[in-house]
N, C-alpha and C positions, 0 to 999 in steps of 0.2 A: 465403364467398358469394363465388360464381362469376361473374363477368363473360364475356359471351359474344355474340358481334357481329357489325357492324362499323366502324371510327372512318374517316375519313378523316384523319389523319395520324396517326405516329407521339404530336406533342404533345399531340391530340386521346388518343388513348387512353392517354399517360400519368394526363391530368388526370384520367380518367375513375376510373381507378383509386386517386389519393391522392384524386376526393372520397368511392371506396367507404370508406377505409380510414377518412375522418372519421366515415362514420355511427357512430350510436350504436348501440351492439348487436354490432356484427363485428367479430370479433377476426380473419378473417383476409379476405387478397381472395386470388384464385385466377385469372387472368388467365388466359381464352383468347379477345378481342379480336384482330379480324383488320386488319393498315391492307390498305387497299384505295386507291391513290388512285386521282381521274379520270383521262384520260387527257390529260383536258386545266389538270390538273396538274400532271403529270408533269417533271419533271430529266434531263438527264443525267448519270450517275454522272460525268463528269470537271468539269459545273458545279455538284455536289453537293459534290465536294471542291475542291473552286477556293475554293468559299463554308467549310465546314467547315476550313479553315487561314487562310483571313483570318480566321475569328471567332475560333480559339485565338493566333495571333497580333497580336491585338487586346485580348485578356484577359490582363492583367500580370500575372497570379494561376498562369496554364498556362505552364510551358518552352517552348512548343511546340517548340525546337530538337529535342526528344527522344520530340516523339510521330510516327508515324505512320500517315495516314491511305487507306483505302481502302475503294472504294463497289463495289458489284456491286448492279445491282438498288433499288437508291435506299437498300442497309443500309451503313449504316457502321460499319467495323470500326477500335479504336483500338489502338495496338498503341505500345508505346516504354517508357522507364521515369522517373522523376517522385520526389523525395525525401520528399513529405508525401502522404496519401490524397484532404486536400482538393483537390489538384491537381489528382488523376484525373479527381475527382467534379464538379468545376468545368469540363477538357474534355469529362465526357460531358453536362456543362448544356448548355451552350458548342453544341454541333452536335444532340442532340436536338431539339431546336423549331427546326431549318432545315428552311424551305421542299422539299417532295418527299423528304423524309427517312420510311424504311418501319420502319426500328430500329436500335439501335445496337445494339456488341456492343464492352464494352470491357475488355481486353484488357493495360492497363495493368496496370505493375507498379510497387510501390511500393517500394525502394531505398534505405535508410539513408543511406546512404553518400555519397548524390548533390548 
């Protein structure tokens, strides 16, 4: 199944893909959805970054001191090192639902010695 079209947020994109994957008879989902945020819903990159840093700091599962957050045109890139995969996944989930986010690249590396 291929999803094409436009959605108003990254959270809506993730929800559409998740719904498609749960559909009976669907083996794989190709996500070609484009996130296009309306002007009234746009946030400045610095505001998104601040919200992302705050969300990560609130999550006790995420070692936020080891994660860098970069934002460009609403797209968040997470970098850094964590000790476990669930911490990387939690960091992604924390920022993916933020208002104004157009996408997330999770470049966090899992390093067993942390």
